[in-house]
Chimera marker file (.cmm) of the C-alpha trace (Angstrom):
<marker_set name="trace">
<marker id="1" x="4.747" y="0.383" z="-14.709" r="1" g="1" b="0" radius="0.5"/>
<marker id="2" x="2.994" y="-1.580" z="-11.949" r="1" g="1" b="0" radius="0.5"/>
<marker id="3" x="2.602" y="-4.715" z="-14.056" r="1" g="1" b="0" radius="0.5"/>
<marker id="4" x="6.195" y="-4.502" z="-15.265" r="1" g="1" b="0" radius="0.5"/>
<marker id="5" x="7.713" y="-4.141" z="-11.810" r="1" g="1" b="0" radius="0.5"/>
<marker id="6" x="5.515" y="-6.880" z="-10.358" r="1" g="1" b="0" radius="0.5"/>
<marker id="7" x="6.521" y="-9.431" z="-12.996" r="1" g="1" b="0" radius="0.5"/>
<marker id="8" x="9.086" y="-12.069" z="-12.050" r="1" g="1" b="0" radius="0.5"/>
<marker id="9" x="11.388" y="-11.123" z="-14.904" r="1" g="1" b="0" radius="0.5"/>
<marker id="10" x="11.807" y="-7.669" z="-13.343" r="1" g="1" b="0" radius="0.5"/>
<marker id="11" x="13.644" y="-9.291" z="-10.442" r="1" g="1" b="0" radius="0.5"/>
<marker id="12" x="15.819" y="-11.286" z="-12.820" r="1" g="1" b="0" radius="0.5"/>
<marker id="13" x="16.634" y="-8.169" z="-14.842" r="1" g="1" b="0" radius="0.5"/>
<marker id="14" x="17.546" y="-6.307" z="-11.650" r="1" g="1" b="0" radius="0.5"/>
<marker id="15" x="19.764" y="-9.146" z="-10.436" r="1" g="1" b="0" radius="0.5"/>
<marker id="16" x="21.466" y="-9.435" z="-13.836" r="1" g="1" b="0" radius="0.5"/>
<marker id="17" x="22.020" y="-5.669" z="-13.940" r="1" g="1" b="0" radius="0.5"/>
<marker id="18" x="23.630" y="-5.672" z="-10.513" r="1" g="1" b="0" radius="0.5"/>
<marker id="19" x="25.835" y="-8.614" z="-11.432" r="1" g="1" b="0" radius="0.5"/>
<marker id="20" x="26.875" y="-6.900" z="-14.678" r="1" g="1" b="0" radius="0.5"/>
<marker id="21" x="27.575" y="-3.678" z="-12.782" r="1" g="1" b="0" radius="0.5"/>
<marker id="22" x="29.796" y="-5.507" z="-10.274" r="1" g="1" b="0" radius="0.5"/>
<marker id="23" x="31.632" y="-7.403" z="-13.019" r="1" g="1" b="0" radius="0.5"/>
<marker id="24" x="32.166" y="-4.128" z="-14.913" r="1" g="1" b="0" radius="0.5"/>
<marker id="25" x="33.514" y="-2.542" z="-11.718" r="1" g="1" b="0" radius="0.5"/>
<marker id="26" x="35.925" y="-5.418" z="-11.095" r="1" g="1" b="0" radius="0.5"/>
<marker id="27" x="37.157" y="-5.410" z="-14.702" r="1" g="1" b="0" radius="0.5"/>
<marker id="28" x="37.769" y="-1.633" z="-14.720" r="1" g="1" b="0" radius="0.5"/>
<marker id="29" x="39.176" y="-1.534" z="-11.154" r="1" g="1" b="0" radius="0.5"/>
<marker id="30" x="36.217" y="0.505" z="-9.892" r="1" g="1" b="0" radius="0.5"/>
<marker id="31" x="36.873" y="3.927" z="-11.466" r="1" g="1" b="0" radius="0.5"/>
<marker id="32" x="36.088" y="7.080" z="-9.456" r="1" g="1" b="0" radius="0.5"/>
<marker id="33" x="32.867" y="7.819" z="-11.354" r="1" g="1" b="0" radius="0.5"/>
<marker id="34" x="31.591" y="4.269" z="-10.695" r="1" g="1" b="0" radius="0.5"/>
<marker id="35" x="30.125" y="5.088" z="-7.258" r="1" g="1" b="0" radius="0.5"/>
<marker id="36" x="28.467" y="8.282" z="-8.510" r="1" g="1" b="0" radius="0.5"/>
<marker id="37" x="26.709" y="6.559" z="-11.385" r="1" g="1" b="0" radius="0.5"/>
<marker id="38" x="25.608" y="3.732" z="-9.099" r="1" g="1" b="0" radius="0.5"/>
<marker id="39" x="24.211" y="6.228" z="-6.599" r="1" g="1" b="0" radius="0.5"/>
<marker id="40" x="22.336" y="8.205" z="-9.267" r="1" g="1" b="0" radius="0.5"/>
<marker id="41" x="20.850" y="5.127" z="-10.926" r="1" g="1" b="0" radius="0.5"/>
<marker id="42" x="19.781" y="3.503" z="-7.663" r="1" g="1" b="0" radius="0.5"/>
<marker id="43" x="18.265" y="6.754" z="-6.369" r="1" g="1" b="0" radius="0.5"/>
<marker id="44" x="16.323" y="7.267" z="-9.595" r="1" g="1" b="0" radius="0.5"/>
<marker id="45" x="14.999" y="3.714" z="-9.646" r="1" g="1" b="0" radius="0.5"/>
<marker id="46" x="14.022" y="3.974" z="-5.982" r="1" g="1" b="0" radius="0.5"/>
<marker id="47" x="12.131" y="7.216" z="-6.562" r="1" g="1" b="0" radius="0.5"/>
<marker id="48" x="10.262" y="5.799" z="-9.555" r="1" g="1" b="0" radius="0.5"/>
<marker id="49" x="9.325" y="2.636" z="-7.649" r="1" g="1" b="0" radius="0.5"/>
<marker id="50" x="8.090" y="4.654" z="-4.659" r="1" g="1" b="0" radius="0.5"/>
<marker id="51" x="5.650" y="6.472" z="-6.941" r="1" g="1" b="0" radius="0.5"/>
<marker id="52" x="4.611" y="3.188" z="-8.589" r="1" g="1" b="0" radius="0.5"/>
<marker id="53" x="3.961" y="1.589" z="-5.187" r="1" g="1" b="0" radius="0.5"/>
<marker id="54" x="2.004" y="4.617" z="-3.960" r="1" g="1" b="0" radius="0.5"/>
<marker id="55" x="-0.123" y="4.574" z="-7.107" r="1" g="1" b="0" radius="0.5"/>
<marker id="56" x="-0.811" y="0.849" z="-6.765" r="1" g="1" b="0" radius="0.5"/>
<marker id="57" x="-1.764" y="1.179" z="-3.101" r="1" g="1" b="0" radius="0.5"/>
<marker id="58" x="-4.062" y="4.114" z="-3.826" r="1" g="1" b="0" radius="0.5"/>
<marker id="59" x="-5.833" y="2.136" z="-6.574" r="1" g="1" b="0" radius="0.5"/>
<marker id="60" x="-6.225" y="-0.889" z="-4.320" r="1" g="1" b="0" radius="0.5"/>
<marker id="61" x="-7.537" y="1.233" z="-1.468" r="1" g="1" b="0" radius="0.5"/>
<marker id="62" x="-10.049" y="2.940" z="-3.769" r="1" g="1" b="0" radius="0.5"/>
<marker id="63" x="-11.237" y="-0.398" z="-5.159" r="1" g="1" b="0" radius="0.5"/>
<marker id="64" x="-11.585" y="-1.859" z="-1.665" r="1" g="1" b="0" radius="0.5"/>
<marker id="65" x="-13.513" y="1.194" z="-0.511" r="1" g="1" b="0" radius="0.5"/>
<marker id="66" x="-15.922" y="0.912" z="-3.450" r="1" g="1" b="0" radius="0.5"/>
<marker id="67" x="-16.513" y="-2.777" z="-2.670" r="1" g="1" b="0" radius="0.5"/>
<marker id="68" x="-17.201" y="-2.032" z="0.990" r="1" g="1" b="0" radius="0.5"/>
<marker id="69" x="-19.572" y="0.789" z="0.020" r="1" g="1" b="0" radius="0.5"/>
<marker id="70" x="-21.469" y="-1.596" z="-2.243" r="1" g="1" b="0" radius="0.5"/>
<marker id="71" x="-21.778" y="-4.135" z="0.576" r="1" g="1" b="0" radius="0.5"/>
<marker id="72" x="-23.142" y="-1.440" z="2.885" r="1" g="1" b="0" radius="0.5"/>
<marker id="73" x="-25.681" y="-0.346" z="0.288" r="1" g="1" b="0" radius="0.5"/>
<marker id="74" x="-26.780" y="-3.953" z="-0.282" r="1" g="1" b="0" radius="0.5"/>
<marker id="75" x="-27.411" y="-4.752" z="3.397" r="1" g="1" b="0" radius="0.5"/>
<marker id="76" x="-30.784" y="-3.428" z="4.555" r="1" g="1" b="0" radius="0.5"/>
<marker id="77" x="-29.769" y="-3.121" z="8.229" r="1" g="1" b="0" radius="0.5"/>
<marker id="78" x="-26.386" y="-1.495" z="7.524" r="1" g="1" b="0" radius="0.5"/>
<marker id="79" x="-25.654" y="2.014" z="8.769" r="1" g="1" b="0" radius="0.5"/>
<marker id="80" x="-25.595" y="4.173" z="5.614" r="1" g="1" b="0" radius="0.5"/>
<marker id="81" x="-23.526" y="6.809" z="7.414" r="1" g="1" b="0" radius="0.5"/>
<marker id="82" x="-20.538" y="4.495" z="7.062" r="1" g="1" b="0" radius="0.5"/>
<marker id="83" x="-20.506" y="4.797" z="3.273" r="1" g="1" b="0" radius="0.5"/>
<marker id="84" x="-18.860" y="8.233" z="3.466" r="1" g="1" b="0" radius="0.5"/>
<marker id="85" x="-17.227" y="7.898" z="6.884" r="1" g="1" b="0" radius="0.5"/>
<marker id="86" x="-13.756" y="8.756" z="5.539" r="1" g="1" b="0" radius="0.5"/>
<marker id="87" x="-15.047" y="12.237" z="4.709" r="1" g="1" b="0" radius="0.5"/>
<marker id="88" x="-16.768" y="12.808" z="8.067" r="1" g="1" b="0" radius="0.5"/>
<marker id="89" x="-15.432" y="15.370" z="10.540" r="1" g="1" b="0" radius="0.5"/>
<marker id="90" x="-13.322" y="14.024" z="13.396" r="1" g="1" b="0" radius="0.5"/>
<marker id="91" x="-16.054" y="14.467" z="16.017" r="1" g="1" b="0" radius="0.5"/>
<marker id="92" x="-18.543" y="12.412" z="13.945" r="1" g="1" b="0" radius="0.5"/>
<marker id="93" x="-15.941" y="9.721" z="13.380" r="1" g="1" b="0" radius="0.5"/>
<marker id="94" x="-15.216" y="9.597" z="17.110" r="1" g="1" b="0" radius="0.5"/>
<marker id="95" x="-18.952" y="9.309" z="17.844" r="1" g="1" b="0" radius="0.5"/>
<marker id="96" x="-19.202" y="6.359" z="15.461" r="1" g="1" b="0" radius="0.5"/>
<marker id="97" x="-16.209" y="4.706" z="17.146" r="1" g="1" b="0" radius="0.5"/>
<marker id="98" x="-17.790" y="5.130" z="20.576" r="1" g="1" b="0" radius="0.5"/>
<marker id="99" x="-21.104" y="3.771" z="19.281" r="1" g="1" b="0" radius="0.5"/>
<marker id="100" x="-19.309" y="0.725" z="17.849" r="1" g="1" b="0" radius="0.5"/>
<marker id="101" x="-17.499" y="0.174" z="21.157" r="1" g="1" b="0" radius="0.5"/>
<marker id="102" x="-20.809" y="0.253" z="23.006" r="1" g="1" b="0" radius="0.5"/>
<marker id="103" x="-22.289" y="-2.281" z="20.574" r="1" g="1" b="0" radius="0.5"/>
<marker id="104" x="-19.216" y="-4.488" z="20.886" r="1" g="1" b="0" radius="0.5"/>
<marker id="105" x="-19.280" y="-4.355" z="24.694" r="1" g="1" b="0" radius="0.5"/>
<marker id="106" x="-23.001" y="-5.160" z="24.652" r="1" g="1" b="0" radius="0.5"/>
<marker id="107" x="-22.370" y="-8.184" z="22.456" r="1" g="1" b="0" radius="0.5"/>
<marker id="108" x="-19.607" y="-9.358" z="24.776" r="1" g="1" b="0" radius="0.5"/>
<marker id="109" x="-21.910" y="-8.965" z="27.769" r="1" g="1" b="0" radius="0.5"/>
<marker id="110" x="-24.626" y="-11.000" z="26.045" r="1" g="1" b="0" radius="0.5"/>
<marker id="111" x="-22.126" y="-13.786" z="25.337" r="1" g="1" b="0" radius="0.5"/>
<marker id="112" x="-21.366" y="-14.101" z="29.037" r="1" g="1" b="0" radius="0.5"/>
<marker id="113" x="-18.192" y="-15.364" z="30.659" r="1" g="1" b="0" radius="0.5"/>
<marker id="114" x="-15.887" y="-17.630" z="28.725" r="1" g="1" b="0" radius="0.5"/>
<link id1="1" id2="2" r="1" g="1" b="0" radius="0.2"/>
<link id1="2" id2="3" r="1" g="1" b="0" radius="0.2"/>
<link id1="3" id2="4" r="1" g="1" b="0" radius="0.2"/>
<link id1="4" id2="5" r="1" g="1" b="0" radius="0.2"/>
<link id1="5" id2="6" r="1" g="1" b="0" radius="0.2"/>
<link id1="6" id2="7" r="1" g="1" b="0" radius="0.2"/>
<link id1="7" id2="8" r="1" g="1" b="0" radius="0.2"/>
<link id1="8" id2="9" r="1" g="1" b="0" radius="0.2"/>
<link id1="9" id2="10" r="1" g="1" b="0" radius="0.2"/>
<link id1="10" id2="11" r="1" g="1" b="0" radius="0.2"/>
<link id1="11" id2="12" r="1" g="1" b="0" radius="0.2"/>
<link id1="12" id2="13" r="1" g="1" b="0" radius="0.2"/>
<link id1="13" id2="14" r="1" g="1" b="0" radius="0.2"/>
<link id1="14" id2="15" r="1" g="1" b="0" radius="0.2"/>
<link id1="15" id2="16" r="1" g="1" b="0" radius="0.2"/>
<link id1="16" id2="17" r="1" g="1" b="0" radius="0.2"/>
<link id1="17" id2="18" r="1" g="1" b="0" radius="0.2"/>
<link id1="18" id2="19" r="1" g="1" b="0" radius="0.2"/>
<link id1="19" id2="20" r="1" g="1" b="0" radius="0.2"/>
<link id1="20" id2="21" r="1" g="1" b="0" radius="0.2"/>
<link id1="21" id2="22" r="1" g="1" b="0" radius="0.2"/>
<link id1="22" id2="23" r="1" g="1" b="0" radius="0.2"/>
<link id1="23" id2="24" r="1" g="1" b="0" radius="0.2"/>
<link id1="24" id2="25" r="1" g="1" b="0" radius="0.2"/>
<link id1="25" id2="26" r="1" g="1" b="0" radius="0.2"/>
<link id1="26" id2="27" r="1" g="1" b="0" radius="0.2"/>
<link id1="27" id2="28" r="1" g="1" b="0" radius="0.2"/>
<link id1="28" id2="29" r="1" g="1" b="0" radius="0.2"/>
<link id1="29" id2="30" r="1" g="1" b="0" radius="0.2"/>
<link id1="30" id2="31" r="1" g="1" b="0" radius="0.2"/>
<link id1="31" id2="32" r="1" g="1" b="0" radius="0.2"/>
<link id1="32" id2="33" r="1" g="1" b="0" radius="0.2"/>
<link id1="33" id2="34" r="1" g="1" b="0" radius="0.2"/>
<link id1="34" id2="35" r="1" g="1" b="0" radius="0.2"/>
<link id1="35" id2="36" r="1" g="1" b="0" radius="0.2"/>
<link id1="36" id2="37" r="1" g="1" b="0" radius="0.2"/>
<link id1="37" id2="38" r="1" g="1" b="0" radius="0.2"/>
<link id1="38" id2="39" r="1" g="1" b="0" radius="0.2"/>
<link id1="39" id2="40" r="1" g="1" b="0" radius="0.2"/>
<link id1="40" id2="41" r="1" g="1" b="0" radius="0.2"/>
<link id1="41" id2="42" r="1" g="1" b="0" radius="0.2"/>
<link id1="42" id2="43" r="1" g="1" b="0" radius="0.2"/>
<link id1="43" id2="44" r="1" g="1" b="0" radius="0.2"/>
<link id1="44" id2="45" r="1" g="1" b="0" radius="0.2"/>
<link id1="45" id2="46" r="1" g="1" b="0" radius="0.2"/>
<link id1="46" id2="47" r="1" g="1" b="0" radius="0.2"/>
<link id1="47" id2="48" r="1" g="1" b="0" radius="0.2"/>
<link id1="48" id2="49" r="1" g="1" b="0" radius="0.2"/>
<link id1="49" id2="50" r="1" g="1" b="0" radius="0.2"/>
<link id1="50" id2="51" r="1" g="1" b="0" radius="0.2"/>
<link id1="51" id2="52" r="1" g="1" b="0" radius="0.2"/>
<link id1="52" id2="53" r="1" g="1" b="0" radius="0.2"/>
<link id1="53" id2="54" r="1" g="1" b="0" radius="0.2"/>
<link id1="54" id2="55" r="1" g="1" b="0" radius="0.2"/>
<link id1="55" id2="56" r="1" g="1" b="0" radius="0.2"/>
<link id1="56" id2="57" r="1" g="1" b="0" radius="0.2"/>
<link id1="57" id2="58" r="1" g="1" b="0" radius="0.2"/>
<link id1="58" id2="59" r="1" g="1" b="0" radius="0.2"/>
<link id1="59" id2="60" r="1" g="1" b="0" radius="0.2"/>
<link id1="60" id2="61" r="1" g="1" b="0" radius="0.2"/>
<link id1="61" id2="62" r="1" g="1" b="0" radius="0.2"/>
<link id1="62" id2="63" r="1" g="1" b="0" radius="0.2"/>
<link id1="63" id2="64" r="1" g="1" b="0" radius="0.2"/>
<link id1="64" id2="65" r="1" g="1" b="0" radius="0.2"/>
<link id1="65" id2="66" r="1" g="1" b="0" radius="0.2"/>
<link id1="66" id2="67" r="1" g="1" b="0" radius="0.2"/>
<link id1="67" id2="68" r="1" g="1" b="0" radius="0.2"/>
<link id1="68" id2="69" r="1" g="1" b="0" radius="0.2"/>
<link id1="69" id2="70" r="1" g="1" b="0" radius="0.2"/>
<link id1="70" id2="71" r="1" g="1" b="0" radius="0.2"/>
<link id1="71" id2="72" r="1" g="1" b="0" radius="0.2"/>
<link id1="72" id2="73" r="1" g="1" b="0" radius="0.2"/>
<link id1="73" id2="74" r="1" g="1" b="0" radius="0.2"/>
<link id1="74" id2="75" r="1" g="1" b="0" radius="0.2"/>
<link id1="75" id2="76" r="1" g="1" b="0" radius="0.2"/>
<link id1="76" id2="77" r="1" g="1" b="0" radius="0.2"/>
<link id1="77" id2="78" r="1" g="1" b="0" radius="0.2"/>
<link id1="78" id2="79" r="1" g="1" b="0" radius="0.2"/>
<link id1="79" id2="80" r="1" g="1" b="0" radius="0.2"/>
<link id1="80" id2="81" r="1" g="1" b="0" radius="0.2"/>
<link id1="81" id2="82" r="1" g="1" b="0" radius="0.2"/>
<link id1="82" id2="83" r="1" g="1" b="0" radius="0.2"/>
<link id1="83" id2="84" r="1" g="1" b="0" radius="0.2"/>
<link id1="84" id2="85" r="1" g="1" b="0" radius="0.2"/>
<link id1="85" id2="86" r="1" g="1" b="0" radius="0.2"/>
<link id1="86" id2="87" r="1" g="1" b="0" radius="0.2"/>
<link id1="87" id2="88" r="1" g="1" b="0" radius="0.2"/>
<link id1="88" id2="89" r="1" g="1" b="0" radius="0.2"/>
<link id1="89" id2="90" r="1" g="1" b="0" radius="0.2"/>
<link id1="90" id2="91" r="1" g="1" b="0" radius="0.2"/>
<link id1="91" id2="92" r="1" g="1" b="0" radius="0.2"/>
<link id1="92" id2="93" r="1" g="1" b="0" radius="0.2"/>
<link id1="93" id2="94" r="1" g="1" b="0" radius="0.2"/>
<link id1="94" id2="95" r="1" g="1" b="0" radius="0.2"/>
<link id1="95" id2="96" r="1" g="1" b="0" radius="0.2"/>
<link id1="96" id2="97" r="1" g="1" b="0" radius="0.2"/>
<link id1="97" id2="98" r="1" g="1" b="0" radius="0.2"/>
<link id1="98" id2="99" r="1" g="1" b="0" radius="0.2"/>
<link id1="99" id2="100" r="1" g="1" b="0" radius="0.2"/>
<link id1="100" id2="101" r="1" g="1" b="0" radius="0.2"/>
<link id1="101" id2="102" r="1" g="1" b="0" radius="0.2"/>
<link id1="102" id2="103" r="1" g="1" b="0" radius="0.2"/>
<link id1="103" id2="104" r="1" g="1" b="0" radius="0.2"/>
<link id1="104" id2="105" r="1" g="1" b="0" radius="0.2"/>
<link id1="105" id2="106" r="1" g="1" b="0" radius="0.2"/>
<link id1="106" id2="107" r="1" g="1" b="0" radius="0.2"/>
<link id1="107" id2="108" r="1" g="1" b="0" radius="0.2"/>
<link id1="108" id2="109" r="1" g="1" b="0" radius="0.2"/>
<link id1="109" id2="110" r="1" g="1" b="0" radius="0.2"/>
<link id1="110" id2="111" r="1" g="1" b="0" radius="0.2"/>
<link id1="111" id2="112" r="1" g="1" b="0" radius="0.2"/>
<link id1="112" id2="113" r="1" g="1" b="0" radius="0.2"/>
<link id1="113" id2="114" r="1" g="1" b="0" radius="0.2"/>
</marker_set>
C-alpha cells in the first residue's frame, strides 16, 4: 500500500477520479445520493491512508532507531545507556537530559564569548 500511494501515478489516478466524479455529477444534475457516496468514499480513502502513513512512519522510526543504536555501539566513548533510552523511566530520562545540558553548557563555556 505504501509504495502504491507514494507513486506518482496515484496522484494522477486520484485527480482523474475526482474529475470523472465531477463530470458525472454535472451530467446527472447531482442526484441526492451523489453527496452521500462522495462522503463515504472520501472517508474510507482517508482512513486507509491514515493507517498507511502511520505504518510507514513507524517503520521509518524503527529503522532510524536501529541505525542510531548501531552508531552508539560502534563508538567506544558513547554512552551505552542511550541505546535503550526510549524504554527508560521518566526520572532516568530527565537525569540524562540534565546531564546533557550540563555538558552542553560546559562546552559553551569552554568556547568563550562570541
